[in-house]
C-alpha positions, 0 to 999 in steps of 0.5 A: 500500500502506498504511503500517505504522502505518495497517494495519487492525489498528493502526487498530482498536487506536488509532482516533485514527489515523484523524485522521492527515490531519485538517484544522485547520478544518471540512471543506468538501468532500463527500469530507472526513470531518466525522466518521468511525468504523471499521466492525466486522468489515470493513476499512472506515471510514464517513465523513460530510461533513455529519452530526453522528451516525453510524448503523450501516449495515444491511448483510448479505446475508440481512436479515430484514425483519419488523414490530416492536412499534412497527409499523415495520421496525427498521433496515430501515425507511426511515421511521426509519433511513438506508438505502442509496441506490437510484435508484428511491427517491432521495427516501427520504433526505429523510424527517424523523425528527421533525415540523418545528416549522414544519409543525405540521399534519403532527405526527400523522404522526409519533406513535403511538397510546395506548389513549386514542386507541381507543374500543370500539364497545360496552363492555358487549358480550360480545366486548370489544376491538373499536372505532374510532379516537377521532374527535378523533384521526381528524380530526387524522390526516385533516387531516394527510393532506389537507394532503399530498394538497393539495400534490400539485397543485404537482408537475410530472412525467411521466404515470408519476410523476403516476400514482404520486402518484395511487396514493399518494393513493388508498391514503391515502383507502382506509386512512382509510376503514378507520379511519373505518368498520371496527371493529377491535382496538386492535392493528389500529387501530395497524397501520392508522394506522402504514400511513397515516402510512407512505404519507402520509410517502412522498408528502410527502417525494417532493413535497419532493424534486421541488419543493425538493431536486432543483431545487437539485441541478441548479442551477448551483454556489453559493459554499457548500453548504447547511447540513446538515439533521440531522433528516433521515434521510439515505442511505448511498452510494458513488456520488461524484455522489450524495455531491456532490449530497446534500452540496450541498443539505444532505442527510446522507450517509455513505460506506463507505471501504476502509482501503486508501484511508485515506491520502487521507481527511480525518477531523476527528472520531471518532464512535461508532455511534448505538444505534437508539432503537426497540424490536426486539420483534416486532409483537403481530399476529404478521405474516409476514416481508415480505422476506429479502435485501439492504437495498439490493434495490429488491424490499424496498421493493416488498414493503413496499408490497405489504404496506401495500396488503393489510394489512387482509386477513381470514383466507382461507377458501379456504386452510383446510387442512380443509373445513367439514363443517357438523356432519355425521359423517365418512364411514366409511372402509370405505364404497366407491362403485363406478360401478355403484352407484346410489341410488334414492329409491323402492322397486322392486316385488318379491315380498317387498315386498307387505304391507309398506306402500306399495312405491312410497312415497318413502323418505328414505335417510340417506346420508353423501353426501346433504344433509338434506332441507328439511322441507316437501319431505320431507313433500311427497315422502312424500305421493307414490305413483309406482305407475302403476296408481293413475293414473285416466283422466280420460276 
């Protein structure tokens, strides 16, 4: 049971109580807290052994994941904000927030577009605003993507893993093909570039995780953990093994601790939650919601991947609520057709039909259920007489 002076109400009123067990020197254990803070609305605190900033965790049972004005998914986007650890996607923790100076070839993967990067197909056309990515911008993006694709050959893994890598490569090539050849609006070009960056960054970070960080995690213990890499996104995890592995290789990691466990936690410094530096306005394309649910649900990432795969869809004509009538008038509501009603294009011989022109000549009846006749067929049918008495024997 917590001592009276460490009760949650006391901690909220005086956060410095979190430092009651602080170490005199810098923390060097994966379970110590280099920084810590109180999680609003819950009897929990967040601590990190190796990061210099404190992101607010994306918690909530019904989180609405939709694309924002910067063509990302806000605090639910694994490319720009730390997420909860998921076994299927451990490499997401290694994504960099900014491009590394040592790898300038990849800088185009971290920057959005301006109107300078967009060139209209024909600035004198009646319909304006349709064009392509500027050739110089496209070549820089293509070069960055190709640098990542070329590094795939250095990965050894199962057939399933290699198949997943090849799927990413194929999708990158398809997206680049759209940017190169398909005229689009500026907003669509921005979306396609963002999705190309998204897939390429995922591929790049997976290669880094498999070739650099995973081998280090599985290596024998070294004397000291790696220095933290603060430009990495990192991950939230309550799994002690994950916390130890990531602390060992320098990947930022945060864990949520119940206040009842506070007496055993070392916290050296207090911190405030970092405000997300990106916009929250919805995407100008008014795209549909991608996912609703827990942020740590693997289905969220599958839905995002599905959206990326099909982000270049046009309007589905089969989903239109009203049929295309091709300009014909609506069928009168009062008109009814029974099974015994038949339409005959030729008049039958009747007593009252004599003396009224050609009784066996074709008549073009204007019927709502019939398509209009082709003019040449119409003229030909009018020239036909079906009266058998007009037929002459050739003998």
